[in-house]
N, C-alpha and C positions, 0 to 999 in steps of 0.2 A: 786596190784595183790596178793592176799593172798593165793589162791589155784590154782593149775594148772588143776584140774579136778572138775567140778561141774555138778550136774544133769542138763540134757538138758530140758529147758523149754523156749520155744520161745513165747513171747507175741505178737501174730499177730491177728488182729481182724477187726470188722466191722468199717468202716468209717461213722460217722454221722456228716454232716455239711450242711450248707446252702450256696448256691452260692452267692459270693460277687462280685458286679459289678467292684470294683477296683482291685481285686486280682484274678488271674486265675492260674490254674495249668500249663498252657502252655503245654510243652512236658514232664512234670514230672508226675510220678505216686506216690501215697501214699497207704500204706497198707490198704486194704479194709476188708478182712475177712480171717481167717485161723483157722483150727482145728489141734492142735498139740498134739498128743498122748491123744486124747479125751478131751483136754482142749480148750475152746473157749473164745476168748477175743474180746472186742469191743474198737476200738480206736476212740475217740471223738475229733474232730477238731473244731476250731473256724472259723469265717468267713474269716480270713486271712490264713486258712489252717495250722494253728499252732496246734500241738498236745496239747490238754488240759487235757485229762483224758484217762486212760486205765482201762477198766472194765472186770473182769472175769465174764462171763455170764453163763458158764456151765463147769463142774458141780458146783453148788453153795453149799458151806459147810462152816464150821467154818474156814477152812484154806483158804477160798477165799481171794485173794489179789486184791486190787484196787489201782491205782496210779493217782496222780495229778501233773501237771507241771505248773510252773509260769514263766513269762518272764519279762525282762526289756523293756525299750522303744525302744531298738534296735533289739528286737526279740531274744535275748540270753536267754537260759534257766537259771534261777537263783535259782530255788527250785524244788525239786523232792521229793514227799511225798508218803509214802506207808501206806495203811489202811487195816484193816480186814473187814469182811463182815458186822460187826455191826457199821462200821464207825469210829472205834477207830484208832487213829494215832499210828502206830507201830514204824516208824523211818522216817528220812528225810535227804536229802542232800542239801547243798547250794553250789553255784558256783560263782566264781569270774573271771573276764576277764581283760585283759590289754587294752591299748589304741587302739590296733589293733584288738580288739574283739576276741583274742585267749584265750581259757580256761587256766587259770594259777593256779587255786586252787579249790579243791573239799573238802568241810567240811562235815564230817559224824557225825550224831546225832543218838544215839540208846538208847533203853530202858535199864535202870540200876536201880535196886532196886525200880521199880515202877515209875521211872521218866525218861523223855527224857533228855539226857545229851550229851554234846560234847564228841566225841570219839577220832577222829584223823582227820588230813588233809592230802591230797595228793597234791603235787606241780608238775606242768608240765612246761617243757622247750621245745623250738623249735629252729630249724636252720633258716637260712635266706630264705629258700624256704618255710617256714611255716610247715615243717614236724616235728612231735613229735620226740624228741631225748632223753628225760629223764622224768621219773615219779618217785617221791620219797616221803617218809615220814620219821618219826623218827626210822623206823625199816627196811624198804626195799628200795632199789634203783634199778630201771629197766632202762636200756639204750636201745635205738633203733637204729639199723644200717640198711641202705637200700642197700641190696646186689645187686639186679637187679631191673628191672622195676616192677616185680611182686613178690618180696620176701623181707621179713623183718626178721632180726635177733634180738631177744630180749634177753639180758643177764641180770642176776639178782644175788643179794646176798641172795635171798630167800633160806632157808635151804632145801626146797623141790625140787628145780630144779636149774640148772645153765643157761640153754638157751632154748629158744623156737624159732624155725624157722617156719615162716608162709608164705605159698604160696597162692596167690589169683588170681582171674580171672580179666578180663577187662570189666566186666559187672557192673551194678549199684547196690550198697548196699542199700536196701530200708530204712535202718535206717539213712544212710547218707543223703537220700533224705528228711527225716524229719528235720534233723539238722546235720551239719558236725561233731558235737561233741556228737551225741546221743550215739554212741557206748562207749564213755567215761563217759557219764552221767550214764548209766547202763551197766552192764557187763554180762548179762545172755543171750544175743542174740546168742553167740557162745557156743560150747560145753565146752570150757575152758574159764577161766576168763582172758580176754584180754582187755587192754586199747589201742585201735588202732584208729588212725586217717587216715583211708583209705576209698576211695569212692567205693571200690569193695568188692566182696564176697570171703570168705575164701574157699580154695580148699583142703589144706593139712596143718597139724600141726605136727611138730616133736619136742618132749620134751626130753631133755637130763639132766642127773644129773651131779653132780660136777666131776664125774669120766669120763664124756664124753659118758656114756652109754645111749642108747635110752630107756627111761622108758615108753613112750607112743607115739603112732603115729596114727593120725586120718586122714581120707580122707572124703571129702564132695563133693557130685555131685549135679548139679542143672539142671533143665529144665527152660528155660526162656520164657517170653512173647515177643511180637513183639517189645517192647521198651527196652528189655534187662534186665528186672527185674526177679529174680528167682520166679517161680511159684510152683515148686516141688523140694524139697531137701531131700537127704538121707545122713546118717552118718554111718561110719563103722570104727572099730579099726583094724589096721594092726598088732597089738600086741596080742589083745584078740579077737579071732574070734567070741566069744559069744556075743560081744557087737555090736549091730546094731540098729540104731534108724531111724525112719521115715517109709515111706515118709511123709514129712510135706507139706501140700498143702496151697498155699497162693493166694489170689485174690487181685486185686488193683482197685482203681479208678484213671483214667488217664486223663490228659488234651489232647487237640487236637494235 
């Protein structure tokens, strides 16, 4: 977690896939289509309903970003690559898992002097319940405490903040439906950069500095479909009344 505030850009899009006789969605939903602040994306799945590609389909410009994912034989995401509209590879991430298929390492490769080079790695640790309790690299360490059933406290040695308290609902996070680790694979689903392993949607975020002062506070509201997935979300700051984002509209393809 390098910054506690990033521009909101949710990559929600059209699902394009063929029905596979051996694999069904059952009672699960996958992101189908969304238009977020005028930007539209397309999520492309394979026959096993694994997310393979994310395409920005409008507006199309030089800044258009497209993403591709690769998996191992167990269905774990092992590579996530970002491309510009010309198909040039901009950067990529690789992922390593332990024997329990828990994500334990994220390697970052970025452009440097015209070449893609290794940048840094994040390491992840879990408790016996499978909950994320620590994320660290050679610069930052974030620890995760589970305060209540629907609250997490993140503490950090990051110079920008000391703690983030996250409150979430009891409904289904659509990224978690794609992969339990998808929110950790990429960190731009939420308004702030969070590495979270939760199956639910964020409702409130309170960020404090090292002096214990609240420096930012966001609330997020959702309308849900009949299966409990958010269809419409709005964001607002309780500190800066001029900041208000959304509504974001999302549609899904769902199993029976």
